[in-house]
A tleap script that builds the chain and sets N, CA, C and O, in Angstrom:
source leaprc.protein.ff14SB
mol = sequence {
  NMET ASP GLU ILE ASP ARG PHE ALA PHE LEU
  ILE ASP LEU GLY PRO GLU GLU LEU GLY GLY
  VAL THR PHE ASP GLY GLU SER ILE VAL TYR
  ILE PHE ARG GLU PRO ALA ALA GLY HIE ALA
  TYR THR ARG ALA THR TYR THR ASN ILE SER
  GLU ALA HIE PHE THR TRP ARG GLY GLU LYS
  SER ASP ASP GLY LYS THR TRP SER GLU PHE
  MET LEU VAL GLU ALA TYR ARG CPRO
}
set mol.1.N position { 54.340 229.534 52.864 }
set mol.1.CA position { 54.128 228.106 53.011 }
set mol.1.C position { 52.753 227.896 53.657 }
set mol.1.O position { 52.454 228.508 54.682 }
set mol.2.N position { 51.926 227.046 53.073 }
set mol.2.CA position { 50.621 226.826 53.683 }
set mol.2.C position { 50.744 225.836 54.848 }
set mol.2.O position { 51.762 225.163 55.005 }
set mol.3.N position { 49.697 225.766 55.650 }
set mol.3.CA position { 49.726 224.965 56.876 }
set mol.3.C position { 50.024 223.488 56.632 }
set mol.3.O position { 50.785 222.890 57.394 }
set mol.4.N position { 49.461 222.896 55.617 }
set mol.4.CA position { 49.686 221.469 55.382 }
set mol.4.C position { 51.156 221.206 55.054 }
set mol.4.O position { 51.685 220.163 55.438 }
set mol.5.N position { 51.830 222.122 54.355 }
set mol.5.CA position { 53.252 221.977 54.056 }
set mol.5.C position { 54.095 222.040 55.321 }
set mol.5.O position { 55.106 221.345 55.426 }
set mol.6.N position { 53.697 222.851 56.269 }
set mol.6.CA position { 54.443 222.963 57.523 }
set mol.6.C position { 54.492 221.640 58.260 }
set mol.6.O position { 55.448 221.381 58.991 }
set mol.7.N position { 53.485 220.798 58.086 }
set mol.7.CA position { 53.401 219.553 58.828 }
set mol.7.C position { 53.612 218.321 57.957 }
set mol.7.O position { 53.362 217.200 58.400 }
set mol.8.N position { 54.065 218.516 56.731 }
set mol.8.CA position { 54.243 217.398 55.800 }
set mol.8.C position { 55.250 216.380 56.292 }
set mol.8.O position { 55.157 215.208 55.925 }
set mol.9.N position { 56.210 216.786 57.111 }
set mol.9.CA position { 57.199 215.848 57.628 }
set mol.9.C position { 56.577 214.783 58.517 }
set mol.9.O position { 57.213 213.760 58.772 }
set mol.10.N position { 55.378 214.984 58.989 }
set mol.10.CA position { 54.712 214.008 59.851 }
set mol.10.C position { 54.150 212.819 59.083 }
set mol.10.O position { 53.753 211.831 59.699 }
set mol.11.N position { 54.105 212.885 57.791 }
set mol.11.CA position { 53.481 211.837 56.993 }
set mol.11.C position { 54.070 210.467 57.288 }
set mol.11.O position { 53.329 209.483 57.289 }
set mol.12.N position { 55.365 210.362 57.537 }
set mol.12.CA position { 55.979 209.070 57.835 }
set mol.12.C position { 55.469 208.467 59.137 }
set mol.12.O position { 55.593 207.258 59.337 }
set mol.13.N position { 54.909 209.262 60.014 }
set mol.13.CA position { 54.403 208.756 61.290 }
set mol.13.C position { 53.041 208.086 61.165 }
set mol.13.O position { 52.694 207.256 62.006 }
set mol.14.N position { 52.282 208.410 60.173 }
set mol.14.CA position { 50.932 207.879 60.012 }
set mol.14.C position { 50.815 207.083 58.742 }
set mol.14.O position { 50.588 207.659 57.678 }
set mol.15.N position { 50.966 205.752 58.817 }
set mol.15.CA position { 50.889 204.950 57.599 }
set mol.15.C position { 49.560 205.146 56.872 }
set mol.15.O position { 48.515 205.306 57.503 }
set mol.16.N position { 49.611 205.131 55.561 }
set mol.16.CA position { 48.418 205.359 54.746 }
set mol.16.C position { 47.300 204.371 55.078 }
set mol.16.O position { 46.131 204.754 55.111 }
set mol.17.N position { 47.642 203.118 55.323 }
set mol.17.CA position { 46.602 202.120 55.633 }
set mol.17.C position { 45.890 202.409 56.958 }
set mol.17.O position { 44.827 201.846 57.222 }
set mol.18.N position { 46.464 203.277 57.790 }
set mol.18.CA position { 45.808 203.687 59.032 }
set mol.18.C position { 45.239 205.096 58.929 }
set mol.18.O position { 44.854 205.683 59.941 }
set mol.19.N position { 45.182 205.640 57.732 }
set mol.19.CA position { 44.570 206.950 57.532 }
set mol.19.C position { 45.547 208.079 57.290 }
set mol.19.O position { 45.126 209.206 57.026 }
set mol.20.N position { 46.842 207.810 57.372 }
set mol.20.CA position { 47.834 208.859 57.154 }
set mol.20.C position { 47.778 209.916 58.239 }
set mol.20.O position { 47.281 209.670 59.338 }
set mol.21.N position { 48.287 211.082 57.925 }
set mol.21.CA position { 48.257 212.230 58.829 }
set mol.21.C position { 47.208 213.183 58.304 }
set mol.21.O position { 47.201 213.522 57.120 }
set mol.22.N position { 46.319 213.617 59.184 }
set mol.22.CA position { 45.294 214.579 58.765 }
set mol.22.C position { 45.498 215.900 59.491 }
set mol.22.O position { 45.939 215.939 60.640 }
set mol.23.N position { 45.172 216.960 58.809 }
set mol.23.CA position { 45.222 218.312 59.360 }
set mol.23.C position { 43.980 219.032 58.905 }
set mol.23.O position { 43.773 219.223 57.706 }
set mol.24.N position { 43.140 219.437 59.858 }
set mol.24.CA position { 41.870 220.065 59.506 }
set mol.24.C position { 41.884 221.582 59.679 }
set mol.24.O position { 40.832 222.221 59.675 }
set mol.25.N position { 43.069 222.155 59.830 }
set mol.25.CA position { 43.168 223.592 60.053 }
set mol.25.C position { 43.341 223.933 61.510 }
set mol.25.O position { 43.779 225.035 61.840 }
set mol.26.N position { 43.003 223.002 62.398 }
set mol.26.CA position { 43.147 223.213 63.832 }
set mol.26.C position { 43.879 222.076 64.529 }
set mol.26.O position { 44.571 222.310 65.519 }
set mol.27.N position { 43.743 220.856 64.036 }
set mol.27.CA position { 44.312 219.683 64.693 }
set mol.27.C position { 45.101 218.828 63.711 }
set mol.27.O position { 44.767 218.735 62.529 }
set mol.28.N position { 46.147 218.211 64.224 }
set mol.28.CA position { 46.919 217.213 63.484 }
set mol.28.C position { 46.638 215.878 64.149 }
set mol.28.O position { 46.745 215.756 65.369 }
set mol.29.N position { 46.276 214.868 63.351 }
set mol.29.CA position { 45.934 213.553 63.897 }
set mol.29.C position { 46.627 212.474 63.072 }
set mol.29.O position { 46.665 212.544 61.844 }
set mol.30.N position { 47.173 211.479 63.763 }
set mol.30.CA position { 47.698 210.298 63.086 }
set mol.30.C position { 47.611 209.097 64.008 }
set mol.30.O position { 47.557 209.239 65.229 }
set mol.31.N position { 47.598 207.918 63.413 }
set mol.31.CA position { 47.502 206.647 64.139 }
set mol.31.C position { 48.732 205.829 63.793 }
set mol.31.O position { 49.181 205.806 62.647 }
set mol.32.N position { 49.272 205.154 64.806 }
set mol.32.CA position { 50.395 204.269 64.543 }
set mol.32.C position { 50.265 202.995 65.364 }
set mol.32.O position { 49.590 202.969 66.393 }
set mol.33.N position { 50.915 201.950 64.899 }
set mol.33.CA position { 50.913 200.667 65.601 }
set mol.33.C position { 51.844 200.752 66.798 }
set mol.33.O position { 52.857 201.450 66.764 }
set mol.34.N position { 51.491 200.035 67.854 }
set mol.34.CA position { 52.268 200.014 69.084 }
set mol.34.C position { 52.851 198.621 69.303 }
set mol.34.O position { 52.192 197.787 69.925 }
set mol.35.N position { 54.047 198.336 68.822 }
set mol.35.CA position { 54.604 196.992 68.953 }
set mol.35.C position { 54.991 196.611 70.383 }
set mol.35.O position { 55.045 195.424 70.707 }
set mol.36.N position { 55.263 197.601 71.247 }
set mol.36.CA position { 55.737 197.285 72.595 }
set mol.36.C position { 54.759 197.660 73.705 }
set mol.36.O position { 55.002 197.332 74.866 }
set mol.37.N position { 53.679 198.326 73.385 }
set mol.37.CA position { 52.719 198.765 74.412 }
set mol.37.C position { 51.687 197.679 74.689 }
set mol.37.O position { 51.655 196.652 74.012 }
set mol.38.N position { 50.863 197.912 75.669 }
set mol.38.CA position { 49.813 196.964 76.013 }
set mol.38.C position { 48.559 197.110 75.173 }
set mol.38.O position { 47.533 196.511 75.493 }
set mol.39.N position { 48.617 197.883 74.118 }
set mol.39.CA position { 47.495 198.056 73.193 }
set mol.39.C position { 48.040 198.055 71.770 }
set mol.39.O position { 49.235 198.259 71.558 }
set mol.40.N position { 47.174 197.829 70.808 }
set mol.40.CA position { 47.615 197.647 69.420 }
set mol.40.C position { 47.918 198.955 68.694 }
set mol.40.O position { 48.851 199.011 67.894 }
set mol.41.N position { 47.138 200.016 68.964 }
set mol.41.CA position { 47.260 201.266 68.221 }
set mol.41.C position { 47.242 202.461 69.165 }
set mol.41.O position { 46.632 202.420 70.233 }
set mol.42.N position { 47.922 203.522 68.750 }
set mol.42.CA position { 47.844 204.816 69.422 }
set mol.42.C position { 47.393 205.846 68.400 }
set mol.42.O position { 47.877 205.867 67.268 }
set mol.43.N position { 46.455 206.703 68.811 }
set mol.43.CA position { 46.054 207.852 67.990 }
set mol.43.C position { 46.579 209.095 68.701 }
set mol.43.O position { 46.240 209.346 69.857 }
set mol.44.N position { 47.395 209.858 68.015 }
set mol.44.CA position { 47.970 211.087 68.554 }
set mol.44.C position { 47.250 212.269 67.938 }
set mol.44.O position { 47.098 212.347 66.719 }
set mol.45.N position { 46.811 213.182 68.776 }
set mol.45.CA position { 46.120 214.382 68.312 }
set mol.45.C position { 46.784 215.609 68.924 }
set mol.45.O position { 46.920 215.714 70.143 }
set mol.46.N position { 47.194 216.531 68.064 }
set mol.46.CA position { 47.774 217.796 68.496 }
set mol.46.C position { 46.744 218.886 68.248 }
set mol.46.O position { 46.247 219.036 67.132 }
set mol.47.N position { 46.424 219.646 69.292 }
set mol.47.CA position { 45.455 220.737 69.189 }
set mol.47.C position { 46.003 221.969 69.906 }
set mol.47.O position { 47.087 221.930 70.489 }
set mol.48.N position { 45.247 223.056 69.856 }
set mol.48.CA position { 45.629 224.296 70.545 }
set mol.48.C position { 47.058 224.705 70.178 }
set mol.48.O position { 47.836 225.121 71.037 }
set mol.49.N position { 47.388 224.583 68.907 }
set mol.49.CA position { 48.751 224.807 68.453 }
set mol.49.C position { 49.020 226.305 68.292 }
set mol.49.O position { 48.306 227.009 67.578 }
set mol.50.N position { 50.061 226.770 68.971 }
set mol.50.CA position { 50.490 228.162 68.835 }
set mol.50.C position { 52.015 228.198 68.919 }
set mol.50.O position { 52.660 227.161 69.072 }
set mol.51.N position { 52.576 229.385 68.818 }
set mol.51.CA position { 54.031 229.528 68.918 }
set mol.51.C position { 54.555 229.063 70.274 }
set mol.51.O position { 55.688 228.591 70.370 }
set mol.52.N position { 53.740 229.190 71.324 }
set mol.52.CA position { 54.220 228.914 72.678 }
set mol.52.C position { 53.562 227.701 73.345 }
set mol.52.O position { 53.880 227.401 74.496 }
set mol.53.N position { 52.656 226.995 72.658 }
set mol.53.CA position { 51.906 225.938 73.341 }
set mol.53.C position { 51.279 224.982 72.340 }
set mol.53.O position { 50.982 225.357 71.206 }
set mol.54.N position { 51.079 223.730 72.777 }
set mol.54.CA position { 50.200 222.797 72.085 }
set mol.54.C position { 49.708 221.760 73.080 }
set mol.54.O position { 50.321 221.537 74.124 }
set mol.55.N position { 48.607 221.139 72.743 }
set mol.55.CA position { 48.058 220.043 73.540 }
set mol.55.C position { 48.244 218.762 72.744 }
set mol.55.O position { 47.948 218.709 71.550 }
set mol.56.N position { 48.742 217.723 73.424 }
set mol.56.CA position { 48.894 216.408 72.805 }
set mol.56.C position { 47.997 215.436 73.557 }
set mol.56.O position { 48.099 215.296 74.776 }
set mol.57.N position { 47.111 214.763 72.815 }
set mol.57.CA position { 46.229 213.762 73.429 }
set mol.57.C position { 46.567 212.408 72.832 }
set mol.57.O position { 46.562 212.235 71.614 }
set mol.58.N position { 46.862 211.447 73.705 }
set mol.58.CA position { 47.113 210.082 73.278 }
set mol.58.C position { 45.917 209.211 73.603 }
set mol.58.O position { 45.433 209.192 74.734 }
set mol.59.N position { 45.448 208.492 72.601 }
set mol.59.CA position { 44.336 207.554 72.795 }
set mol.59.C position { 44.799 206.167 72.361 }
set mol.59.O position { 45.587 206.033 71.425 }
set mol.60.N position { 44.311 205.147 73.039 }
set mol.60.CA position { 44.701 203.776 72.720 }
set mol.60.C position { 43.508 202.969 72.234 }
set mol.60.O position { 42.354 203.264 72.546 }
set mol.61.N position { 43.833 201.924 71.448 }
set mol.61.CA position { 42.794 201.066 70.895 }
set mol.61.C position { 43.377 199.695 70.597 }
set mol.61.O position { 44.547 199.570 70.235 }
set mol.62.N position { 42.560 198.681 70.749 }
set mol.62.CA position { 42.963 197.331 70.362 }
set mol.62.C position { 42.427 196.959 68.985 }
set mol.62.O position { 42.939 196.043 68.341 }
set mol.63.N position { 41.389 197.673 68.533 }
set mol.63.CA position { 40.775 197.327 67.248 }
set mol.63.C position { 40.808 198.463 66.218 }
set mol.63.O position { 40.382 198.265 65.080 }
set mol.64.N position { 41.305 199.646 66.596 }
set mol.64.CA position { 41.349 200.781 65.682 }
set mol.64.C position { 40.009 201.456 65.481 }
set mol.64.O position { 39.885 202.343 64.637 }
set mol.65.N position { 38.995 201.051 66.248 }
set mol.65.CA position { 37.651 201.630 66.124 }
set mol.65.C position { 37.194 202.288 67.411 }
set mol.65.O position { 36.572 203.349 67.382 }
set mol.66.N position { 37.498 201.664 68.541 }
set mol.66.CA position { 37.110 202.169 69.848 }
set mol.66.C position { 38.357 202.717 70.533 }
set mol.66.O position { 39.357 202.012 70.667 }
set mol.67.N position { 38.296 203.973 70.967 }
set mol.67.CA position { 39.458 204.656 71.521 }
set mol.67.C position { 39.204 205.126 72.939 }
set mol.67.O position { 38.080 205.492 73.281 }
set mol.68.N position { 40.247 205.119 73.773 }
set mol.68.CA position { 40.153 205.692 75.115 }
set mol.68.C position { 41.433 206.469 75.402 }
set mol.68.O position { 42.539 206.030 75.088 }
set mol.69.N position { 41.246 207.627 76.003 }
set mol.69.CA position { 42.385 208.501 76.286 }
set mol.69.C position { 43.261 207.885 77.374 }
set mol.69.O position { 42.759 207.390 78.383 }
set mol.70.N position { 44.587 207.922 77.153 }
set mol.70.CA position { 45.503 207.443 78.180 }
set mol.70.C position { 46.502 208.506 78.604 }
set mol.70.O position { 47.191 208.337 79.611 }
set mol.71.N position { 46.594 209.597 77.857 }
set mol.71.CA position { 47.526 210.645 78.231 }
set mol.71.C position { 47.100 211.972 77.624 }
set mol.71.O position { 46.623 212.029 76.491 }
set mol.72.N position { 47.280 213.037 78.394 }
set mol.72.CA position { 47.027 214.393 77.919 }
set mol.72.C position { 48.203 215.247 78.364 }
set mol.72.O position { 48.509 215.315 79.554 }
set mol.73.N position { 48.860 215.895 77.417 }
set mol.73.CA position { 50.030 216.701 77.712 }
set mol.73.C position { 49.777 218.116 77.227 }
set mol.73.O position { 49.380 218.325 76.081 }
set mol.74.N position { 50.004 219.082 78.093 }
set mol.74.CA position { 49.977 220.498 77.740 }
set mol.74.C position { 51.426 220.942 77.674 }
set mol.74.O position { 52.086 221.039 78.709 }
set mol.75.N position { 51.932 221.212 76.493 }
set mol.75.CA position { 53.339 221.561 76.316 }
set mol.75.C position { 53.486 223.063 76.085 }
set mol.75.O position { 52.750 223.656 75.296 }
set mol.76.N position { 54.451 223.671 76.787 }
set mol.76.CA position { 54.697 225.099 76.678 }
set mol.76.C position { 56.158 225.361 76.336 }
set mol.76.O position { 57.053 224.646 76.786 }
set mol.77.N position { 56.380 226.387 75.542 }
set mol.77.CA position { 57.730 226.832 75.235 }
set mol.77.C position { 57.902 228.215 75.848 }
set mol.77.O position { 57.026 229.070 75.719 }
set mol.78.N position { 59.028 228.431 76.512 }
set mol.78.CA position { 59.222 229.751 77.154 }
set mol.78.C position { 59.383 230.870 76.140 }
set mol.78.O position { 59.553 232.028 76.521 }
savepdb mol mol.pdb
quit
């Protein structure tokens, strides 16, 4: 199974009109609308992906053009 197939289930999270889900070989990125948050959009980026770890970066935007980081998570699996 190639890498893009492994992450194909994420497509529903990133609407096509917002760019869909992208995978560049190292990072998975998608944008979604935030109906309940204090900002209009969130961009989620997963990097440093391995069997035991990944980094999740959340960025917020009101216009979908200018982004600022609001959360960084380093996730580990034992």
